[in-house]
N, C-alpha and C positions, 0 to 999 in steps of 0.2 A: 171697731167691728161689732156691730150689734146684730143679734139674732132675734128675729121677730117671731112671735108665737100668737096665735089667735086663741083666746080663752073661750069658754062655753057661752059667756054672755055677749060675745061678739067684739070685745075690746082687744086691742093689740097690746102685748106686753113685751118690753125690750129687756134683753139680758146682755149687759155690757161686760165683755170678758177682758177689756183692756187693762184694768187694774191687776187682774190675775197674771196677765202676760208681763206686766211691769215687774211684779214681785218675782216671778220666775227668772226673768232676765237679770235682776239685781242679785238673786241668789247664785246664778251661774257665774257672774262676775266675781262675787265673793269667794266662791270655791276655787276659781281659777287663780285668784290672787293669793289665797292662803295656802295653796298646795306647794309643798316643797318637793323639788325634783331631785332624785338621787342620781348622782353621776357615778358611773362604774369605771373602774380602771381598765377593764376590757379583758383581763385574763384571770385565771384562777391559780393561786400559788399555794404551796405547802408551807403554811406559817409555822414557825417554831412554837412550842408550848412554854408557858410561863405560869408559875403559881400565883404571881401577883397581877395577872392580866385583869383588866376591868373594862367594861363596855363604855364606849364613848358615843353619846347621842348627839344629834344635830346634823346640820349639813356640812359635810367635810369634803375636802379635796383629796381624792384618792390617787395614789401613785403605786404602781406595782413593779417590783424588780423580780424577774424570773431567774432561775438557777443558771441559765445560759448567759445572763448579763443583759437581757433585753429590758428596757424601761418602757412601761405602758402608762399613758395618761389619757383619760377620756376615750378609751377604746382605740387608741392610736399608739403605734410603736414610735418612740422618739429617741433622739440621741441625748446624751448627758448634757451637751451644750445647749439643747433646746428646752431643758427642764425649767430654767428660770423664766423664760418668756411664756411658756404654757401656764406655769403657776401664777404669774402676774395676771394673765388673761382670766383664769378661773377665779382668782381673788377679786377681780373687779366685778364678777358676776355674783359672788357670795362673800362679801367683805367680813362677815362674822365667822366664817368657817375656818377650821383648823386643817392642817395637812396631816394625813395618815399615810404612812409608807407601809405597804404590804410587801415585805421582802421575803423571798423564798428562804427556806431553812438553809439551803446550800448556795445562796447568792453570794457573790464576792463581797467581802466586808469593805474593801476599798471603794467599790462602786457605791455602796450604801452611804459611805461618808461623803463621796462626791455629790450624790443626789441631795443629801441633807445640807451640804454647803450651798448648793444652787438654790435650794428653798429658802435658806436664810438670806442669801443675796437678793432674793425677790421680796424681802421685807417681812417674812413670816417667822416668828420665833416659837409659835405653838406647833411643834412637830411631835407626832407620836409614831411609834412603830407597832404594827399590828402583830398580835400573837394570839394563839388559842389558849384558853384557860384550862388549868388542870382541875379536875373535879375530885 
């Protein structure tokens, strides 16, 4: 795409913007590829507080367990028997990610253990339980 301009002396000058468009397109591809997408569990839970809590960075697989026993993965309510399949699917998308379980303070402990067991059966040993830090 060349834009033609007539100068004062009657000569035509071409301005070629194709290289600029190429650079913009390459930059767009770069930003799309390097963007990390955060997957939310889908619900907000009241996490227990812990004095040893520390922030964990990176792309993680988030699971939430509500006080009423509901399990949420990727903004969907799932059964405990479907946790393994969902974690395996998400692990295929982010192989370097760890699993973070956001269990409500009043969630059943037995359900938390079952969810952790399903995550381990999916082949993931790096499991963390989310807590708020005491300041």
